[in-house]
PDB file of N, CA, C and O in Angstrom:
ATOM      1  N   HIS A   1       0.966  77.607 -29.190  1.00  0.00           N
ATOM      2  CA  HIS A   1       0.442  77.164 -30.367  1.00  0.00           C
ATOM      3  C   HIS A   1      -0.459  75.859 -29.647  1.00  0.00           C
ATOM      4  O   HIS A   1       0.070  75.097 -28.837  1.00  0.00           O
ATOM      5  N   ARG A   2      -1.807  75.742 -30.050  1.00  0.00           N
ATOM      6  CA  ARG A   2      -2.800  75.069 -29.626  1.00  0.00           C
ATOM      7  C   ARG A   2      -2.675  73.941 -30.549  1.00  0.00           C
ATOM      8  O   ARG A   2      -2.397  74.124 -31.734  1.00  0.00           O
ATOM      9  N   LEU A   3      -2.907  72.565 -29.957  1.00  0.00           N
ATOM     10  CA  LEU A   3      -3.032  71.499 -30.899  1.00  0.00           C
ATOM     11  C   LEU A   3      -4.585  71.148 -31.258  1.00  0.00           C
ATOM     12  O   LEU A   3      -5.627  71.366 -30.639  1.00  0.00           O
ATOM     13  N   VAL A   4      -4.367  70.632 -32.280  1.00  0.00           N
ATOM     14  CA  VAL A   4      -5.829  70.761 -33.299  1.00  0.00           C
ATOM     15  C   VAL A   4      -6.894  69.880 -32.491  1.00  0.00           C
ATOM     16  O   VAL A   4      -6.628  68.733 -32.132  1.00  0.00           O
ATOM     17  N   ASN A   5      -8.182  70.535 -32.218  1.00  0.00           N
ATOM     18  CA  ASN A   5      -8.861  70.152 -31.453  1.00  0.00           C
ATOM     19  C   ASN A   5      -8.719  69.907 -29.893  1.00  0.00           C
ATOM     20  O   ASN A   5      -9.397  69.104 -29.252  1.00  0.00           O
ATOM     21  N   SER A   6      -7.834  70.642 -29.442  1.00  0.00           N
ATOM     22  CA  SER A   6      -7.392  70.587 -27.947  1.00  0.00           C
ATOM     23  C   SER A   6      -7.265  71.994 -27.319  1.00  0.00           C
ATOM     24  O   SER A   6      -7.020  73.006 -27.976  1.00  0.00           O
ATOM     25  N   GLN A   7      -7.453  71.959 -26.000  1.00  0.00           N
ATOM     26  CA  GLN A   7      -6.863  73.029 -25.285  1.00  0.00           C
ATOM     27  C   GLN A   7      -5.662  73.030 -24.789  1.00  0.00           C
ATOM     28  O   GLN A   7      -5.303  73.935 -24.035  1.00  0.00           O
ATOM     29  N   LYS A   8      -4.665  71.776 -25.218  1.00  0.00           N
ATOM     30  CA  LYS A   8      -3.543  71.643 -24.782  1.00  0.00           C
ATOM     31  C   LYS A   8      -2.576  72.516 -25.882  1.00  0.00           C
ATOM     32  O   LYS A   8      -3.163  72.991 -26.854  1.00  0.00           O
ATOM     33  N   THR A   9      -1.039  72.750 -25.746  1.00  0.00           N
ATOM     34  CA  THR A   9      -0.252  73.247 -26.460  1.00  0.00           C
ATOM     35  C   THR A   9       0.815  72.260 -26.974  1.00  0.00           C
ATOM     36  O   THR A   9       1.249  71.268 -26.387  1.00  0.00           O
ATOM     37  N   VAL A  10       1.158  72.749 -28.228  1.00  0.00           N
ATOM     38  CA  VAL A  10       2.353  71.725 -28.733  1.00  0.00           C
ATOM     39  C   VAL A  10       3.580  72.135 -27.522  1.00  0.00           C
ATOM     40  O   VAL A  10       4.341  71.235 -27.168  1.00  0.00           O
ATOM     41  N   GLU A  11       3.683  73.149 -27.082  1.00  0.00           N
ATOM     42  CA  GLU A  11       5.034  73.579 -26.478  1.00  0.00           C
ATOM     43  C   GLU A  11       4.896  72.624 -24.951  1.00  0.00           C
ATOM     44  O   GLU A  11       5.892  72.180 -24.380  1.00  0.00           O
ATOM     45  N   GLY A  12       3.822  72.470 -24.570  1.00  0.00           N
ATOM     46  CA  GLY A  12       3.111  71.815 -23.309  1.00  0.00           C
ATOM     47  C   GLY A  12       3.533  70.175 -23.445  1.00  0.00           C
ATOM     48  O   GLY A  12       4.149  69.532 -22.595  1.00  0.00           O
ATOM     49  N   THR A  13       3.026  69.674 -24.764  1.00  0.00           N
ATOM     50  CA  THR A  13       3.389  68.403 -24.903  1.00  0.00           C
ATOM     51  C   THR A  13       4.906  68.101 -25.154  1.00  0.00           C
ATOM     52  O   THR A  13       5.522  67.145 -24.681  1.00  0.00           O
ATOM     53  N   VAL A  14       5.320  68.907 -25.834  1.00  0.00           N
ATOM     54  CA  VAL A  14       7.003  68.757 -26.141  1.00  0.00           C
ATOM     55  C   VAL A  14       7.600  68.697 -24.452  1.00  0.00           C
ATOM     56  O   VAL A  14       8.336  67.833 -23.976  1.00  0.00           O
ATOM     57  N   ALA A  15       7.105  69.731 -23.860  1.00  0.00           N
ATOM     58  CA  ALA A  15       7.810  69.700 -22.524  1.00  0.00           C
ATOM     59  C   ALA A  15       7.621  68.394 -21.534  1.00  0.00           C
ATOM     60  O   ALA A  15       8.412  68.012 -20.671  1.00  0.00           O
ATOM     61  N   ASN A  16       6.600  67.930 -21.828  1.00  0.00           N
ATOM     62  CA  ASN A  16       5.786  66.517 -21.234  1.00  0.00           C
ATOM     63  C   ASN A  16       6.919  65.429 -21.656  1.00  0.00           C
ATOM     64  O   ASN A  16       7.326  64.663 -20.783  1.00  0.00           O
ATOM     65  N   ILE A  17       7.372  65.356 -22.809  1.00  0.00           N
ATOM     66  CA  ILE A  17       7.996  64.135 -23.531  1.00  0.00           C
ATOM     67  C   ILE A  17       9.328  64.549 -22.915  1.00  0.00           C
ATOM     68  O   ILE A  17       9.822  63.710 -22.161  1.00  0.00           O
ATOM     69  N   VAL A  18       9.997  65.676 -23.091  1.00  0.00           N
ATOM     70  CA  VAL A  18      11.142  66.161 -22.760  1.00  0.00           C
ATOM     71  C   VAL A  18      11.597  65.683 -21.173  1.00  0.00           C
ATOM     72  O   VAL A  18      12.638  65.079 -20.914  1.00  0.00           O
ATOM     73  N   SER A  19      10.578  66.097 -20.198  1.00  0.00           N
ATOM     74  CA  SER A  19      10.606  66.002 -18.837  1.00  0.00           C
ATOM     75  C   SER A  19      10.728  64.398 -18.581  1.00  0.00           C
ATOM     76  O   SER A  19      11.617  63.975 -17.842  1.00  0.00           O
ATOM     77  N   GLN A  20      10.005  63.709 -19.079  1.00  0.00           N
ATOM     78  CA  GLN A  20       9.724  62.161 -18.864  1.00  0.00           C
ATOM     79  C   GLN A  20      11.190  61.431 -19.441  1.00  0.00           C
ATOM     80  O   GLN A  20      11.821  60.625 -18.756  1.00  0.00           O
ATOM     81  N   ILE A  21      11.575  61.832 -20.719  1.00  0.00           N
ATOM     82  CA  ILE A  21      12.853  61.202 -21.002  1.00  0.00           C
ATOM     83  C   ILE A  21      13.772  61.380 -20.186  1.00  0.00           C
ATOM     84  O   ILE A  21      14.418  60.451 -19.703  1.00  0.00           O
ATOM     85  N   ALA A  22      14.020  63.014 -19.828  1.00  0.00           N
ATOM     86  CA  ALA A  22      15.139  63.199 -18.669  1.00  0.00           C
ATOM     87  C   ALA A  22      15.030  62.747 -17.466  1.00  0.00           C
ATOM     88  O   ALA A  22      15.990  62.678 -16.698  1.00  0.00           O
ATOM     89  N   THR A  23      14.003  62.437 -17.211  1.00  0.00           N
ATOM     90  CA  THR A  23      13.632  61.533 -15.716  1.00  0.00           C
ATOM     91  C   THR A  23      14.069  60.149 -15.955  1.00  0.00           C
ATOM     92  O   THR A  23      14.713  59.579 -15.074  1.00  0.00           O
ATOM     93  N   ILE A  24      13.765  59.504 -17.138  1.00  0.00           N
ATOM     94  CA  ILE A  24      14.322  58.081 -17.148  1.00  0.00           C
ATOM     95  C   ILE A  24      15.737  58.004 -17.491  1.00  0.00           C
ATOM     96  O   ILE A  24      16.329  56.965 -17.199  1.00  0.00           O
ATOM     97  N   PHE A  25      16.449  59.074 -18.142  1.00  0.00           N
ATOM     98  CA  PHE A  25      17.837  59.005 -18.141  1.00  0.00           C
ATOM     99  C   PHE A  25      18.502  59.544 -16.735  1.00  0.00           C
ATOM    100  O   PHE A  25      19.620  59.159 -16.392  1.00  0.00           O
ATOM    101  N   PHE A  26      17.833  60.339 -16.057  1.00  0.00           N
ATOM    102  CA  PHE A  26      18.347  60.487 -14.524  1.00  0.00           C
ATOM    103  C   PHE A  26      18.406  59.125 -13.802  1.00  0.00           C
ATOM    104  O   PHE A  26      19.442  58.755 -13.250  1.00  0.00           O
ATOM    105  N   LEU A  27      17.287  58.390 -13.815  1.00  0.00           N
ATOM    106  CA  LEU A  27      17.057  57.098 -13.261  1.00  0.00           C
ATOM    107  C   LEU A  27      18.040  56.076 -13.709  1.00  0.00           C
ATOM    108  O   LEU A  27      18.331  55.135 -12.971  1.00  0.00           O
ATOM    109  N   HIS A  28      18.540  56.220 -14.838  1.00  0.00           N
ATOM    110  CA  HIS A  28      19.696  55.396 -15.089  1.00  0.00           C
ATOM    111  C   HIS A  28      21.138  55.722 -14.644  1.00  0.00           C
ATOM    112  O   HIS A  28      22.067  54.953 -14.393  1.00  0.00           O
ATOM    113  N   PHE A  29      21.075  57.057 -14.613  1.00  0.00           N
ATOM    114  CA  PHE A  29      22.453  57.898 -14.419  1.00  0.00           C
ATOM    115  C   PHE A  29      22.662  57.626 -12.581  1.00  0.00           C
ATOM    116  O   PHE A  29      23.748  57.395 -12.051  1.00  0.00           O
ATOM    117  N   VAL A  30      21.639  57.705 -12.022  1.00  0.00           N
ATOM    118  CA  VAL A  30      21.884  57.268 -10.312  1.00  0.00           C
ATOM    119  C   VAL A  30      21.534  55.748 -10.007  1.00  0.00           C
ATOM    120  O   VAL A  30      21.185  55.411  -8.876  1.00  0.00           O
ATOM    121  N   GLY A  31      21.644  54.800 -11.102  1.00  0.00           N
ATOM    122  CA  GLY A  31      21.429  53.558 -10.984  1.00  0.00           C
ATOM    123  C   GLY A  31      20.129  52.596 -10.802  1.00  0.00           C
ATOM    124  O   GLY A  31      20.145  51.391 -10.548  1.00  0.00           O
ATOM    125  N   PHE A  32      19.012  53.430 -10.994  1.00  0.00           N
ATOM    126  CA  PHE A  32      17.672  52.624 -10.653  1.00  0.00           C
ATOM    127  C   PHE A  32      17.226  51.935 -11.802  1.00  0.00           C
ATOM    128  O   PHE A  32      16.456  50.985 -11.666  1.00  0.00           O
ATOM    129  N   LEU A  33      17.673  52.351 -13.091  1.00  0.00           N
ATOM    130  CA  LEU A  33      17.335  51.633 -14.346  1.00  0.00           C
ATOM    131  C   LEU A  33      18.571  51.175 -15.198  1.00  0.00           C
ATOM    132  O   LEU A  33      19.656  51.727 -15.015  1.00  0.00           O
ATOM    133  N   GLU A  34      18.453  50.359 -15.956  1.00  0.00           N
ATOM    134  CA  GLU A  34      19.438  49.926 -16.876  1.00  0.00           C
ATOM    135  C   GLU A  34      18.828  50.155 -18.070  1.00  0.00           C
ATOM    136  O   GLU A  34      17.658  49.797 -18.198  1.00  0.00           O
ATOM    137  N   LEU A  35      19.395  50.680 -18.960  1.00  0.00           N
ATOM    138  CA  LEU A  35      19.046  51.395 -20.296  1.00  0.00           C
ATOM    139  C   LEU A  35      20.164  50.689 -21.494  1.00  0.00           C
ATOM    140  O   LEU A  35      21.394  50.719 -21.467  1.00  0.00           O
ATOM    141  N   ASN A  36      19.281  50.080 -22.495  1.00  0.00           N
ATOM    142  CA  ASN A  36      19.968  49.569 -23.520  1.00  0.00           C
ATOM    143  C   ASN A  36      19.514  50.120 -24.762  1.00  0.00           C
ATOM    144  O   ASN A  36      19.094  51.254 -24.532  1.00  0.00           O
ATOM    145  N   LEU A  37      19.397  49.791 -26.121  1.00  0.00           N
ATOM    146  CA  LEU A  37      18.773  50.443 -27.207  1.00  0.00           C
ATOM    147  C   LEU A  37      17.474  50.059 -27.139  1.00  0.00           C
ATOM    148  O   LEU A  37      16.635  50.956 -27.221  1.00  0.00           O
ATOM    149  N   ASN A  38      17.067  48.811 -26.994  1.00  0.00           N
ATOM    150  CA  ASN A  38      15.580  48.408 -26.952  1.00  0.00           C
ATOM    151  C   ASN A  38      14.593  49.191 -25.735  1.00  0.00           C
ATOM    152  O   ASN A  38      13.460  49.621 -25.948  1.00  0.00           O
ATOM    153  N   THR A  39      15.283  49.252 -24.501  1.00  0.00           N
ATOM    154  CA  THR A  39      14.756  49.753 -23.583  1.00  0.00           C
ATOM    155  C   THR A  39      14.615  51.484 -23.767  1.00  0.00           C
ATOM    156  O   THR A  39      13.733  52.148 -23.223  1.00  0.00           O
ATOM    157  N   ILE A  40      15.510  51.942 -24.507  1.00  0.00           N
ATOM    158  CA  ILE A  40      15.401  53.454 -24.816  1.00  0.00           C
ATOM    159  C   ILE A  40      14.320  53.552 -25.711  1.00  0.00           C
ATOM    160  O   ILE A  40      13.456  54.416 -25.565  1.00  0.00           O
ATOM    161  N   ILE A  41      14.297  52.446 -26.945  1.00  0.00           N
ATOM    162  CA  ILE A  41      13.035  52.850 -27.875  1.00  0.00           C
ATOM    163  C   ILE A  41      12.040  52.432 -27.438  1.00  0.00           C
ATOM    164  O   ILE A  41      11.132  52.958 -28.081  1.00  0.00           O
ATOM    165  N   ILE A  42      11.492  51.521 -26.415  1.00  0.00           N
ATOM    166  CA  ILE A  42      10.319  51.456 -25.888  1.00  0.00           C
ATOM    167  C   ILE A  42      10.110  52.729 -24.932  1.00  0.00           C
ATOM    168  O   ILE A  42       9.054  53.352 -25.042  1.00  0.00           O
ATOM    169  N   SER A  43      10.990  53.108 -24.077  1.00  0.00           N
ATOM    170  CA  SER A  43      10.808  54.309 -23.548  1.00  0.00           C
ATOM    171  C   SER A  43      10.095  55.427 -24.117  1.00  0.00           C
ATOM    172  O   SER A  43       9.067  55.947 -23.684  1.00  0.00           O
ATOM    173  N   PHE A  44      10.857  55.774 -25.277  1.00  0.00           N
ATOM    174  CA  PHE A  44      10.671  56.910 -26.188  1.00  0.00           C
ATOM    175  C   PHE A  44       9.188  56.724 -26.689  1.00  0.00           C
ATOM    176  O   PHE A  44       8.356  57.629 -26.617  1.00  0.00           O
ATOM    177  N   VAL A  45       8.903  55.345 -27.255  1.00  0.00           N
ATOM    178  CA  VAL A  45       7.473  55.322 -27.773  1.00  0.00           C
ATOM    179  C   VAL A  45       6.505  55.412 -26.893  1.00  0.00           C
ATOM    180  O   VAL A  45       5.512  56.111 -27.090  1.00  0.00           O
ATOM    181  N   GLY A  46       6.734  54.566 -25.608  1.00  0.00           N
ATOM    182  CA  GLY A  46       5.822  54.955 -24.375  1.00  0.00           C
ATOM    183  C   GLY A  46       5.319  56.226 -23.900  1.00  0.00           C
ATOM    184  O   GLY A  46       4.159  56.452 -23.555  1.00  0.00           O
ATOM    185  N   VAL A  47       6.506  57.214 -23.914  1.00  0.00           N
ATOM    186  CA  VAL A  47       6.565  58.368 -23.408  1.00  0.00           C
ATOM    187  C   VAL A  47       5.830  59.499 -24.238  1.00  0.00           C
ATOM    188  O   VAL A  47       5.223  60.466 -23.778  1.00  0.00           O
ATOM    189  N   THR A  48       6.053  59.103 -25.786  1.00  0.00           N
ATOM    190  CA  THR A  48       5.611  60.012 -26.928  1.00  0.00           C
ATOM    191  C   THR A  48       4.024  59.526 -26.794  1.00  0.00           C
ATOM    192  O   THR A  48       3.275  60.498 -26.697  1.00  0.00           O
ATOM    193  N   VAL A  49       3.424  58.392 -26.771  1.00  0.00           N
ATOM    194  CA  VAL A  49       2.009  57.928 -26.853  1.00  0.00           C
ATOM    195  C   VAL A  49       1.388  58.504 -25.775  1.00  0.00           C
ATOM    196  O   VAL A  49       0.274  59.017 -25.882  1.00  0.00           O
ATOM    197  N   ASN A  50       2.130  58.461 -24.534  1.00  0.00           N
ATOM    198  CA  ASN A  50       1.416  59.016 -23.151  1.00  0.00           C
ATOM    199  C   ASN A  50       1.150  60.575 -23.467  1.00  0.00           C
ATOM    200  O   ASN A  50       0.103  61.166 -23.198  1.00  0.00           O
ATOM    201  N   ALA A  51       2.228  61.107 -24.056  1.00  0.00           N
ATOM    202  CA  ALA A  51       1.941  62.572 -23.949  1.00  0.00           C
ATOM    203  C   ALA A  51       0.858  62.787 -25.034  1.00  0.00           C
ATOM    204  O   ALA A  51      -0.097  63.477 -24.678  1.00  0.00           O
ATOM    205  N   ILE A  52       0.853  62.334 -26.234  1.00  0.00           N
ATOM    206  CA  ILE A  52      -0.227  62.340 -27.101  1.00  0.00           C
ATOM    207  C   ILE A  52      -1.566  62.365 -26.743  1.00  0.00           C
ATOM    208  O   ILE A  52      -2.437  63.167 -27.081  1.00  0.00           O
ATOM    209  N   LEU A  53      -1.638  61.311 -25.958  1.00  0.00           N
ATOM    210  CA  LEU A  53      -3.022  60.715 -25.476  1.00  0.00           C
ATOM    211  C   LEU A  53      -3.461  61.541 -24.221  1.00  0.00           C
ATOM    212  O   LEU A  53      -4.664  61.579 -23.961  1.00  0.00           O
ATOM    213  N   GLU A  54      -2.497  62.259 -23.361  1.00  0.00           N
ATOM    214  CA  GLU A  54      -2.778  63.197 -22.298  1.00  0.00           C
ATOM    215  C   GLU A  54      -2.975  64.313 -23.050  1.00  0.00           C
ATOM    216  O   GLU A  54      -3.678  65.096 -22.412  1.00  0.00           O
ATOM    217  N   ALA A  55      -2.662  64.755 -24.155  1.00  0.00           N
ATOM    218  CA  ALA A  55      -2.864  66.106 -24.862  1.00  0.00           C
ATOM    219  C   ALA A  55      -4.392  65.908 -25.597  1.00  0.00           C
ATOM    220  O   ALA A  55      -5.260  66.769 -25.745  1.00  0.00           O
ATOM    221  N   LYS A  56      -4.413  64.738 -25.930  1.00  0.00           N
ATOM    222  CA  LYS A  56      -6.248  64.551 -26.539  1.00  0.00           C
ATOM    223  C   LYS A  56      -7.149  64.119 -25.700  1.00  0.00           C
ATOM    224  O   LYS A  56      -8.333  64.081 -26.036  1.00  0.00           O
ATOM    225  N   THR A  57      -6.745  63.737 -24.509  1.00  0.00           N
ATOM    226  CA  THR A  57      -7.846  63.420 -23.566  1.00  0.00           C
ATOM    227  C   THR A  57      -8.379  64.405 -22.740  1.00  0.00           C
ATOM    228  O   THR A  57      -7.534  65.255 -22.459  1.00  0.00           O
ATOM    229  N   ASP A  58      -9.443  64.594 -22.264  1.00  0.00           N
ATOM    230  CA  ASP A  58     -10.334  65.783 -21.330  1.00  0.00           C
ATOM    231  C   ASP A  58     -10.601  65.299 -20.152  1.00  0.00           C
ATOM    232  O   ASP A  58     -10.639  65.991 -19.135  1.00  0.00           O
ATOM    233  N   GLN A  59     -10.892  63.564 -20.211  1.00  0.00           N
ATOM    234  CA  GLN A  59     -11.201  63.193 -18.703  1.00  0.00           C
ATOM    235  C   GLN A  59     -10.668  61.888 -18.546  1.00  0.00           C
ATOM    236  O   GLN A  59     -10.096  61.338 -19.487  1.00  0.00           O
ATOM    237  N   VAL A  60     -10.806  61.334 -17.423  1.00  0.00           N
ATOM    238  CA  VAL A  60     -10.014  60.137 -16.996  1.00  0.00           C
ATOM    239  C   VAL A  60      -8.837  59.905 -17.537  1.00  0.00           C
ATOM    240  O   VAL A  60      -8.432  58.763 -17.754  1.00  0.00           O
ATOM    241  N   ASP A  61      -8.170  60.974 -17.809  1.00  0.00           N
ATOM    242  CA  ASP A  61      -6.444  60.559 -18.262  1.00  0.00           C
ATOM    243  C   ASP A  61      -5.574  59.933 -17.134  1.00  0.00           C
ATOM    244  O   ASP A  61      -4.578  59.259 -17.395  1.00  0.00           O
ATOM    245  N   ASN A  62      -6.083  60.241 -15.606  1.00  0.00           N
ATOM    246  CA  ASN A  62      -5.180  59.725 -14.536  1.00  0.00           C
ATOM    247  C   ASN A  62      -5.494  58.001 -14.631  1.00  0.00           C
ATOM    248  O   ASN A  62      -4.647  57.111 -14.559  1.00  0.00           O
ATOM    249  N   LEU A  63      -6.766  57.865 -14.788  1.00  0.00           N
ATOM    250  CA  LEU A  63      -6.638  56.329 -14.812  1.00  0.00           C
ATOM    251  C   LEU A  63      -6.245  55.835 -16.308  1.00  0.00           C
ATOM    252  O   LEU A  63      -5.438  54.907 -16.359  1.00  0.00           O
ATOM    253  N   PHE A  64      -6.602  56.221 -17.199  1.00  0.00           N
ATOM    254  CA  PHE A  64      -6.108  55.526 -18.294  1.00  0.00           C
ATOM    255  C   PHE A  64      -4.793  55.663 -18.845  1.00  0.00           C
ATOM    256  O   PHE A  64      -4.247  54.788 -19.517  1.00  0.00           O
ATOM    257  N   LEU A  65      -4.224  56.919 -18.513  1.00  0.00           N
ATOM    258  CA  LEU A  65      -2.700  56.906 -19.264  1.00  0.00           C
ATOM    259  C   LEU A  65      -1.628  56.057 -18.446  1.00  0.00           C
ATOM    260  O   LEU A  65      -0.637  55.650 -19.053  1.00  0.00           O
ATOM    261  N   PRO A  66      -1.770  55.805 -17.238  1.00  0.00           N
ATOM    262  CA  PRO A  66      -0.840  54.875 -16.514  1.00  0.00           C
ATOM    263  C   PRO A  66      -1.056  53.478 -16.937  1.00  0.00           C
ATOM    264  O   PRO A  66      -0.024  52.821 -17.076  1.00  0.00           O
ATOM    265  N   LEU A  67      -1.934  53.011 -17.122  1.00  0.00           N
ATOM    266  CA  LEU A  67      -2.553  51.488 -17.872  1.00  0.00           C
ATOM    267  C   LEU A  67      -1.828  51.398 -19.272  1.00  0.00           C
ATOM    268  O   LEU A  67      -1.079  50.462 -19.551  1.00  0.00           O
ATOM    269  N   VAL A  68      -2.093  52.385 -20.085  1.00  0.00           N
ATOM    270  CA  VAL A  68      -1.503  52.400 -21.431  1.00  0.00           C
ATOM    271  C   VAL A  68      -0.151  52.501 -21.306  1.00  0.00           C
ATOM    272  O   VAL A  68       0.460  51.734 -22.051  1.00  0.00           O
ATOM    273  N   THR A  69       0.574  53.260 -20.545  1.00  0.00           N
ATOM    274  CA  THR A  69       2.204  53.541 -20.559  1.00  0.00           C
ATOM    275  C   THR A  69       2.694  52.117 -19.808  1.00  0.00           C
ATOM    276  O   THR A  69       3.666  51.504 -20.249  1.00  0.00           O
ATOM    277  N   PHE A  70       2.077  51.726 -18.847  1.00  0.00           N
ATOM    278  CA  PHE A  70       2.538  50.490 -18.250  1.00  0.00           C
ATOM    279  C   PHE A  70       2.508  49.197 -19.552  1.00  0.00           C
ATOM    280  O   PHE A  70       3.422  48.405 -19.781  1.00  0.00           O
ATOM    281  N   PHE A  71       1.406  49.273 -20.148  1.00  0.00           N
ATOM    282  CA  PHE A  71       1.415  48.317 -21.258  1.00  0.00           C
ATOM    283  C   PHE A  71       2.469  48.468 -22.203  1.00  0.00           C
ATOM    284  O   PHE A  71       3.056  47.461 -22.597  1.00  0.00           O
ATOM    285  N   ILE A  72       2.790  49.623 -22.626  1.00  0.00           N
ATOM    286  CA  ILE A  72       3.847  49.914 -23.519  1.00  0.00           C
ATOM    287  C   ILE A  72       5.197  49.670 -23.116  1.00  0.00           C
ATOM    288  O   ILE A  72       5.971  49.068 -23.860  1.00  0.00           O
ATOM    289  N   PHE A  73       5.618  50.207 -21.700  1.00  0.00           N
ATOM    290  CA  PHE A  73       6.851  49.888 -21.005  1.00  0.00           C
ATOM    291  C   PHE A  73       7.197  48.338 -21.146  1.00  0.00           C
ATOM    292  O   PHE A  73       8.344  47.948 -21.366  1.00  0.00           O
ATOM    293  N   SER A  74       5.992  47.407 -20.985  1.00  0.00           N
ATOM    294  CA  SER A  74       6.332  46.107 -20.556  1.00  0.00           C
ATOM    295  C   SER A  74       6.212  45.340 -21.886  1.00  0.00           C
ATOM    296  O   SER A  74       6.041  44.122 -21.817  1.00  0.00           O
ATOM    297  N   LEU A  75       6.276  45.866 -22.947  1.00  0.00           N
ATOM    298  CA  LEU A  75       6.685  45.305 -24.332  1.00  0.00           C
ATOM    299  C   LEU A  75       8.049  45.018 -24.414  1.00  0.00           C
ATOM    300  O   LEU A  75       8.860  45.646 -23.733  1.00  0.00           O
ATOM    301  N   ARG A  76       8.416  44.031 -25.266  1.00  0.00           N
ATOM    302  CA  ARG A  76       9.759  43.481 -25.325  1.00  0.00           C
ATOM    303  C   ARG A  76      10.018  43.525 -26.777  1.00  0.00           C
ATOM    304  O   ARG A  76       9.089  43.128 -27.480  1.00  0.00           O
ATOM    305  N   ILE A  77      11.153  43.948 -27.406  1.00  0.00           N
ATOM    306  CA  ILE A  77      11.328  44.057 -28.942  1.00  0.00           C
ATOM    307  C   ILE A  77      12.135  42.773 -29.189  1.00  0.00           C
ATOM    308  O   ILE A  77      12.490  42.477 -30.330  1.00  0.00           O
TER     309      ILE A  77
END
């Protein structure tokens, strides 16, 4: 199932989100991250925005996406 106006698929975007969230929880499990409700919410928003932007951009996503994601992860609620 292709996304509207994109060569990317819905399945790929969902897999992107799930794999990033799984990695965050794995890093928490092994003791590299401390998670609480606020950091979980920020992480989910950052990962989701990252996946959507990755699906909608065709070029320079390797430069743009880490900056956007870092900015979102740096937010405090």
